PDB file of N, CA, C and O in Angstrom:
ATOM      1  N   MET A   1      55.548-333.095 -52.910  1.00  0.00           N
ATOM      2  CA  MET A   1      56.288-331.912 -53.279  1.00  0.00           C
ATOM      3  C   MET A   1      56.311-330.963 -52.083  1.00  0.00           C
ATOM      4  O   MET A   1      55.336-330.842 -51.341  1.00  0.00           O
ATOM      5  N   ASN A   2      57.425-330.312 -51.925  1.00  0.00           N
ATOM      6  CA  ASN A   2      57.627-329.388 -50.827  1.00  0.00           C
ATOM      7  C   ASN A   2      56.737-328.141 -51.023  1.00  0.00           C
ATOM      8  O   ASN A   2      56.689-327.601 -52.129  1.00  0.00           O
ATOM      9  N   PRO A   3      56.041-327.679 -49.986  1.00  0.00           N
ATOM     10  CA  PRO A   3      55.179-326.488 -50.126  1.00  0.00           C
ATOM     11  C   PRO A   3      55.944-325.234 -50.547  1.00  0.00           C
ATOM     12  O   PRO A   3      55.378-324.346 -51.185  1.00  0.00           O
ATOM     13  N   ILE A   4      57.206-325.162 -50.198  1.00  0.00           N
ATOM     14  CA  ILE A   4      57.999-323.991 -50.592  1.00  0.00           C
ATOM     15  C   ILE A   4      58.118-323.930 -52.113  1.00  0.00           C
ATOM     16  O   ILE A   4      58.071-322.851 -52.704  1.00  0.00           O
ATOM     17  N   TRP A   5      58.274-325.105 -52.745  1.00  0.00           N
ATOM     18  CA  TRP A   5      58.368-325.126 -54.210  1.00  0.00           C
ATOM     19  C   TRP A   5      57.039-324.713 -54.842  1.00  0.00           C
ATOM     20  O   TRP A   5      57.025-324.052 -55.880  1.00  0.00           O
ATOM     21  N   LEU A   6      55.930-325.098 -54.223  1.00  0.00           N
ATOM     22  CA  LEU A   6      54.627-324.679 -54.741  1.00  0.00           C
ATOM     23  C   LEU A   6      54.468-323.160 -54.658  1.00  0.00           C
ATOM     24  O   LEU A   6      53.944-322.537 -55.581  1.00  0.00           O
ATOM     25  N   MET A   7      54.916-322.577 -53.565  1.00  0.00           N
ATOM     26  CA  MET A   7      54.856-321.123 -53.423  1.00  0.00           C
ATOM     27  C   MET A   7      55.753-320.438 -54.458  1.00  0.00           C
ATOM     28  O   MET A   7      55.384-319.415 -55.035  1.00  0.00           O
ATOM     29  N   ARG A   8      56.918-321.009 -54.680  1.00  0.00           N
ATOM     30  CA  ARG A   8      57.842-320.446 -55.653  1.00  0.00           C
ATOM     31  C   ARG A   8      57.264-320.513 -57.070  1.00  0.00           C
ATOM     32  O   ARG A   8      57.377-319.566 -57.848  1.00  0.00           O
ATOM     33  N   MET A   9      56.639-321.659 -57.388  1.00  0.00           N
ATOM     34  CA  MET A   9      56.027-321.806 -58.716  1.00  0.00           C
ATOM     35  C   MET A   9      54.869-320.835 -58.911  1.00  0.00           C
ATOM     36  O   MET A   9      54.709-320.269 -59.992  1.00  0.00           O
ATOM     37  N   SER A  10      54.050-320.637 -57.856  1.00  0.00           N
ATOM     38  CA  SER A  10      52.923-319.718 -58.000  1.00  0.00           C
ATOM     39  C   SER A  10      53.412-318.281 -58.181  1.00  0.00           C
ATOM     40  O   SER A  10      52.835-317.517 -58.955  1.00  0.00           O
ATOM     41  N   ARG A  11      54.466-317.922 -57.472  1.00  0.00           N
ATOM     42  CA  ARG A  11      55.023-316.574 -57.615  1.00  0.00           C
ATOM     43  C   ARG A  11      55.608-316.384 -59.016  1.00  0.00           C
ATOM     44  O   ARG A  11      55.480-315.311 -59.606  1.00  0.00           O
ATOM     45  N   TRP A  12      56.251-317.433 -59.546  1.00  0.00           N
ATOM     46  CA  TRP A  12      56.829-317.361 -60.883  1.00  0.00           C
ATOM     47  C   TRP A  12      55.735-317.292 -61.945  1.00  0.00           C
ATOM     48  O   TRP A  12      55.907-316.636 -62.972  1.00  0.00           O
ATOM     49  N   ALA A  13      54.591-317.978 -61.699  1.00  0.00           N
ATOM     50  CA  ALA A  13      53.477-317.934 -62.652  1.00  0.00           C
ATOM     51  C   ALA A  13      52.837-316.546 -62.676  1.00  0.00           C
ATOM     52  O   ALA A  13      52.371-316.094 -63.722  1.00  0.00           O
ATOM     53  N   ARG A  14      52.813-315.874 -61.533  1.00  0.00           N
ATOM     54  CA  ARG A  14      52.234-314.536 -61.486  1.00  0.00           C
ATOM     55  C   ARG A  14      53.159-313.484 -62.082  1.00  0.00           C
ATOM     56  O   ARG A  14      52.694-312.529 -62.704  1.00  0.00           O
ATOM     57  N   ASN A  15      54.445-313.648 -61.899  1.00  0.00           N
ATOM     58  CA  ASN A  15      55.440-312.688 -62.405  1.00  0.00           C
ATOM     59  C   ASN A  15      56.472-313.439 -63.240  1.00  0.00           C
ATOM     60  O   ASN A  15      57.574-313.701 -62.758  1.00  0.00           O
ATOM     61  N   PRO A  16      56.143-313.785 -64.465  1.00  0.00           N
ATOM     62  CA  PRO A  16      57.092-314.547 -65.294  1.00  0.00           C
ATOM     63  C   PRO A  16      58.307-313.700 -65.658  1.00  0.00           C
ATOM     64  O   PRO A  16      58.238-312.471 -65.658  1.00  0.00           O
ATOM     65  N   PRO A  17      59.421-314.367 -65.970  1.00  0.00           N
ATOM     66  CA  PRO A  17      60.624-313.609 -66.337  1.00  0.00           C
ATOM     67  C   PRO A  17      60.432-312.896 -67.682  1.00  0.00           C
ATOM     68  O   PRO A  17      59.591-313.279 -68.495  1.00  0.00           O
ATOM     69  N   SER A  18      61.220-311.871 -67.882  1.00  0.00           N
ATOM     70  CA  SER A  18      61.119-311.108 -69.124  1.00  0.00           C
ATOM     71  C   SER A  18      61.674-311.929 -70.290  1.00  0.00           C
ATOM     72  O   SER A  18      62.376-312.921 -70.093  1.00  0.00           O
ATOM     73  N   ALA A  19      61.346-311.501 -71.490  1.00  0.00           N
ATOM     74  CA  ALA A  19      61.825-312.193 -72.688  1.00  0.00           C
ATOM     75  C   ALA A  19      63.348-312.130 -72.778  1.00  0.00           C
ATOM     76  O   ALA A  19      63.980-313.068 -73.263  1.00  0.00           O
ATOM     77  N   THR A  20      63.932-311.042 -72.318  1.00  0.00           N
ATOM     78  CA  THR A  20      65.387-310.907 -72.341  1.00  0.00           C
ATOM     79  C   THR A  20      66.049-311.934 -71.435  1.00  0.00           C
ATOM     80  O   THR A  20      67.067-312.522 -71.800  1.00  0.00           O
ATOM     81  N   ARG A  21      65.479-312.150 -70.262  1.00  0.00           N
ATOM     82  CA  ARG A  21      66.055-313.138 -69.340  1.00  0.00           C
ATOM     83  C   ARG A  21      65.924-314.545 -69.896  1.00  0.00           C
ATOM     84  O   ARG A  21      66.843-315.352 -69.760  1.00  0.00           O
ATOM     85  N   VAL A  22      64.791-314.849 -70.523  1.00  0.00           N
ATOM     86  CA  VAL A  22      64.588-316.172 -71.121  1.00  0.00           C
ATOM     87  C   VAL A  22      65.601-316.393 -72.234  1.00  0.00           C
ATOM     88  O   VAL A  22      66.176-317.476 -72.337  1.00  0.00           O
ATOM     89  N   LYS A  23      65.830-315.380 -73.069  1.00  0.00           N
ATOM     90  CA  LYS A  23      66.826-315.486 -74.143  1.00  0.00           C
ATOM     91  C   LYS A  23      68.225-315.681 -73.577  1.00  0.00           C
ATOM     92  O   LYS A  23      69.020-316.447 -74.122  1.00  0.00           O
ATOM     93  N   LEU A  24      68.526-314.986 -72.485  1.00  0.00           N
ATOM     94  CA  LEU A  24      69.835-315.123 -71.847  1.00  0.00           C
ATOM     95  C   LEU A  24      70.052-316.547 -71.335  1.00  0.00           C
ATOM     96  O   LEU A  24      71.124-317.120 -71.531  1.00  0.00           O
ATOM     97  N   VAL A  25      69.051-317.111 -70.688  1.00  0.00           N
ATOM     98  CA  VAL A  25      69.171-318.474 -70.161  1.00  0.00           C
ATOM     99  C   VAL A  25      69.323-319.477 -71.293  1.00  0.00           C
ATOM    100  O   VAL A  25      70.177-320.361 -71.227  1.00  0.00           O
ATOM    101  N   PHE A  26      68.500-319.350 -72.337  1.00  0.00           N
ATOM    102  CA  PHE A  26      68.617-320.276 -73.469  1.00  0.00           C
ATOM    103  C   PHE A  26      69.956-320.107 -74.179  1.00  0.00           C
ATOM    104  O   PHE A  26      70.528-321.088 -74.653  1.00  0.00           O
ATOM    105  N   GLY A  27      70.459-318.889 -74.259  1.00  0.00           N
ATOM    106  CA  GLY A  27      71.770-318.655 -74.862  1.00  0.00           C
ATOM    107  C   GLY A  27      72.886-319.322 -74.073  1.00  0.00           C
ATOM    108  O   GLY A  27      73.808-319.891 -74.657  1.00  0.00           O
ATOM    109  N   ALA A  28      72.807-319.254 -72.747  1.00  0.00           N
ATOM    110  CA  ALA A  28      73.822-319.893 -71.903  1.00  0.00           C
ATOM    111  C   ALA A  28      73.767-321.409 -72.052  1.00  0.00           C
ATOM    112  O   ALA A  28      74.805-322.069 -72.097  1.00  0.00           O
ATOM    113  N   ILE A  29      72.557-321.963 -72.129  1.00  0.00           N
ATOM    114  CA  ILE A  29      72.412-323.413 -72.294  1.00  0.00           C
ATOM    115  C   ILE A  29      72.960-323.854 -73.652  1.00  0.00           C
ATOM    116  O   ILE A  29      73.652-324.868 -73.745  1.00  0.00           O
ATOM    117  N   ILE A  30      72.653-323.097 -74.694  1.00  0.00           N
ATOM    118  CA  ILE A  30      73.153-323.433 -76.036  1.00  0.00           C
ATOM    119  C   ILE A  30      74.672-323.336 -76.083  1.00  0.00           C
ATOM    120  O   ILE A  30      75.322-324.181 -76.699  1.00  0.00           O
ATOM    121  N   LEU A  31      75.249-322.323 -75.444  1.00  0.00           N
ATOM    122  CA  LEU A  31      76.701-322.186 -75.411  1.00  0.00           C
ATOM    123  C   LEU A  31      77.351-323.368 -74.692  1.00  0.00           C
ATOM    124  O   LEU A  31      78.362-323.897 -75.154  1.00  0.00           O
ATOM    125  N   ALA A  32      76.774-323.779 -73.570  1.00  0.00           N
ATOM    126  CA  ALA A  32      77.320-324.923 -72.830  1.00  0.00           C
ATOM    127  C   ALA A  32      77.222-326.200 -73.661  1.00  0.00           C
ATOM    128  O   ALA A  32      78.163-326.993 -73.683  1.00  0.00           O
ATOM    129  N   LEU A  33      76.101-326.407 -74.340  1.00  0.00           N
ATOM    130  CA  LEU A  33      75.961-327.586 -75.189  1.00  0.00           C
ATOM    131  C   LEU A  33      76.921-327.551 -76.369  1.00  0.00           C
ATOM    132  O   LEU A  33      77.449-328.586 -76.775  1.00  0.00           O
ATOM    133  N   LEU A  34      77.147-326.369 -76.915  1.00  0.00           N
ATOM    134  CA  LEU A  34      78.089-326.220 -78.021  1.00  0.00           C
ATOM    135  C   LEU A  34      79.512-326.565 -77.579  1.00  0.00           C
ATOM    136  O   LEU A  34      80.224-327.281 -78.284  1.00  0.00           O
ATOM    137  N   ILE A  35      79.923-326.068 -76.434  1.00  0.00           N
ATOM    138  CA  ILE A  35      81.260-326.383 -75.913  1.00  0.00           C
ATOM    139  C   ILE A  35      81.373-327.875 -75.624  1.00  0.00           C
ATOM    140  O   ILE A  35      82.394-328.488 -75.936  1.00  0.00           O
ATOM    141  N   PHE A  36      80.344-328.462 -75.033  1.00  0.00           N
ATOM    142  CA  PHE A  36      80.362-329.895 -74.758  1.00  0.00           C
ATOM    143  C   PHE A  36      80.481-330.692 -76.053  1.00  0.00           C
ATOM    144  O   PHE A  36      81.247-331.652 -76.123  1.00  0.00           O
ATOM    145  N   GLY A  37      79.725-330.297 -77.079  1.00  0.00           N
ATOM    146  CA  GLY A  37      79.772-331.000 -78.360  1.00  0.00           C
ATOM    147  C   GLY A  37      81.130-330.897 -79.030  1.00  0.00           C
ATOM    148  O   GLY A  37      81.625-331.877 -79.587  1.00  0.00           O
ATOM    149  N   ILE A  38      81.737-329.720 -78.980  1.00  0.00           N
ATOM    150  CA  ILE A  38      83.065-329.540 -79.571  1.00  0.00           C
ATOM    151  C   ILE A  38      84.080-330.411 -78.843  1.00  0.00           C
ATOM    152  O   ILE A  38      84.930-331.038 -79.474  1.00  0.00           O
ATOM    153  N   GLU A  39      83.992-330.449 -77.520  1.00  0.00           N
ATOM    154  CA  GLU A  39      84.924-331.277 -76.754  1.00  0.00           C
ATOM    155  C   GLU A  39      84.678-332.759 -77.013  1.00  0.00           C
ATOM    156  O   GLU A  39      85.630-333.533 -77.118  1.00  0.00           O
ATOM    157  N   TRP A  40      83.426-333.159 -77.115  1.00  0.00           N
ATOM    158  CA  TRP A  40      83.080-334.557 -77.357  1.00  0.00           C
ATOM    159  C   TRP A  40      83.558-335.029 -78.730  1.00  0.00           C
ATOM    160  O   TRP A  40      83.968-336.179 -78.885  1.00  0.00           O
ATOM    161  N   MET A  41      83.504-334.134 -79.733  1.00  0.00           N
ATOM    162  CA  MET A  41      83.950-334.479 -81.080  1.00  0.00           C
ATOM    163  C   MET A  41      85.485-334.519 -81.187  1.00  0.00           C
ATOM    164  O   MET A  41      86.030-335.027 -82.167  1.00  0.00           O
ATOM    165  N   GLY A  42      86.165-333.986 -80.185  1.00  0.00           N
ATOM    166  CA  GLY A  42      87.622-333.991 -80.192  1.00  0.00           C
ATOM    167  C   GLY A  42      88.226-332.766 -80.829  1.00  0.00           C
ATOM    168  O   GLY A  42      89.423-332.753 -81.116  1.00  0.00           O
ATOM    169  N   TRP A  43      87.438-331.735 -81.060  1.00  0.00           N
ATOM    170  CA  TRP A  43      87.921-330.522 -81.699  1.00  0.00           C
ATOM    171  C   TRP A  43      88.375-329.463 -80.701  1.00  0.00           C
ATOM    172  O   TRP A  43      88.785-328.373 -81.100  1.00  0.00           O
ATOM    173  N   TRP A  44      88.308-329.770 -79.419  1.00  0.00           N
ATOM    174  CA  TRP A  44      88.706-328.797 -78.397  1.00  0.00           C
ATOM    175  C   TRP A  44      90.233-328.701 -78.384  1.00  0.00           C
ATOM    176  O   TRP A  44      90.901-329.735 -78.344  1.00  0.00           O
ATOM    177  N   PRO A  45      90.804-327.499 -78.416  1.00  0.00           N
ATOM    178  CA  PRO A  45      92.272-327.371 -78.475  1.00  0.00           C
ATOM    179  C   PRO A  45      92.937-327.833 -77.180  1.00  0.00           C
ATOM    180  O   PRO A  45      92.366-327.734 -76.094  1.00  0.00           O
ATOM    181  N   ASP A  46      94.151-328.336 -77.327  1.00  0.00           N
ATOM    182  CA  ASP A  46      94.878-328.842 -76.156  1.00  0.00           C
ATOM    183  C   ASP A  46      95.232-327.732 -75.179  1.00  0.00           C
ATOM    184  O   ASP A  46      95.299-327.969 -73.973  1.00  0.00           O
ATOM    185  N   TRP A  47      95.461-326.522 -75.683  1.00  0.00           N
ATOM    186  CA  TRP A  47      95.845-325.439 -74.787  1.00  0.00           C
ATOM    187  C   TRP A  47      94.692-325.030 -73.864  1.00  0.00           C
ATOM    188  O   TRP A  47      94.923-324.390 -72.838  1.00  0.00           O
ATOM    189  N   ALA A  48      93.461-325.389 -74.216  1.00  0.00           N
ATOM    190  CA  ALA A  48      92.308-325.017 -73.403  1.00  0.00           C
ATOM    191  C   ALA A  48      91.898-326.128 -72.437  1.00  0.00           C
ATOM    192  O   ALA A  48      90.917-325.986 -71.708  1.00  0.00           O
ATOM    193  N   THR A  49      92.643-327.227 -72.431  1.00  0.00           N
ATOM    194  CA  THR A  49      92.326-328.355 -71.561  1.00  0.00           C
ATOM    195  C   THR A  49      93.226-328.323 -70.333  1.00  0.00           C
ATOM    196  O   THR A  49      94.441-328.160 -70.449  1.00  0.00           O
ATOM    197  N   THR A  50      92.636-328.475 -69.180  1.00  0.00           N
ATOM    198  CA  THR A  50      93.431-328.500 -67.958  1.00  0.00           C
ATOM    199  C   THR A  50      93.876-329.921 -67.672  1.00  0.00           C
ATOM    200  O   THR A  50      93.224-330.889 -68.065  1.00  0.00           O
ATOM    201  N   GLU A  51      94.995-330.024 -66.983  1.00  0.00           N
ATOM    202  CA  GLU A  51      95.496-331.326 -66.572  1.00  0.00           C
ATOM    203  C   GLU A  51      95.212-331.510 -65.099  1.00  0.00           C
ATOM    204  O   GLU A  51      95.319-330.571 -64.310  1.00  0.00           O
ATOM    205  N   ARG A  52      94.852-332.716 -64.736  1.00  0.00           N
ATOM    206  CA  ARG A  52      94.601-332.979 -63.330  1.00  0.00           C
ATOM    207  C   ARG A  52      95.931-333.111 -62.589  1.00  0.00           C
ATOM    208  O   ARG A  52      96.830-333.844 -63.001  1.00  0.00           O
ATOM    209  N   VAL A  53      96.020-332.393 -61.511  1.00  0.00           N
ATOM    210  CA  VAL A  53      97.217-332.441 -60.680  1.00  0.00           C
ATOM    211  C   VAL A  53      96.914-333.381 -59.530  1.00  0.00           C
ATOM    212  O   VAL A  53      95.892-333.223 -58.862  1.00  0.00           O
ATOM    213  N   PRO A  54      97.787-334.367 -59.279  1.00  0.00           N
ATOM    214  CA  PRO A  54      97.503-335.279 -58.168  1.00  0.00           C
ATOM    215  C   PRO A  54      97.545-334.539 -56.835  1.00  0.00           C
ATOM    216  O   PRO A  54      98.389-333.672 -56.611  1.00  0.00           O
ATOM    217  N   ARG A  55      96.633-334.897 -55.978  1.00  0.00           N
ATOM    218  CA  ARG A  55      96.582-334.256 -54.654  1.00  0.00           C
ATOM    219  C   ARG A  55      97.601-334.907 -53.739  1.00  0.00           C
ATOM    220  O   ARG A  55      97.713-336.131 -53.680  1.00  0.00           O
ATOM    221  N   ARG A  56      98.325-334.088 -53.043  1.00  0.00           N
ATOM    222  CA  ARG A  56      99.313-334.595 -52.086  1.00  0.00           C
ATOM    223  C   ARG A  56      98.917-334.116 -50.700  1.00  0.00           C
ATOM    224  O   ARG A  56      98.693-332.927 -50.471  1.00  0.00           O
ATOM    225  N   PHE A  57      98.837-335.043 -49.807  1.00  0.00           N
ATOM    226  CA  PHE A  57      98.403-334.704 -48.444  1.00  0.00           C
ATOM    227  C   PHE A  57      99.553-334.501 -47.525  1.00  0.00           C
ATOM    228  O   PHE A  57      99.357-334.212 -46.345  1.00  0.00           O
TER     229      PHE A  57
END
């Protein structure tokens, strides 16, 4: 393991994030999983889907 990561982990252990930040991160993860699940089930609307445009050089 890189020593920089060890230093980062020790600093994070000494000063953990606030409860609000933890809730924000978990909320963002849940929202992303919810959107992924809706798209995977086929319930995502067509107007919200982008079409791939072929690249022309």
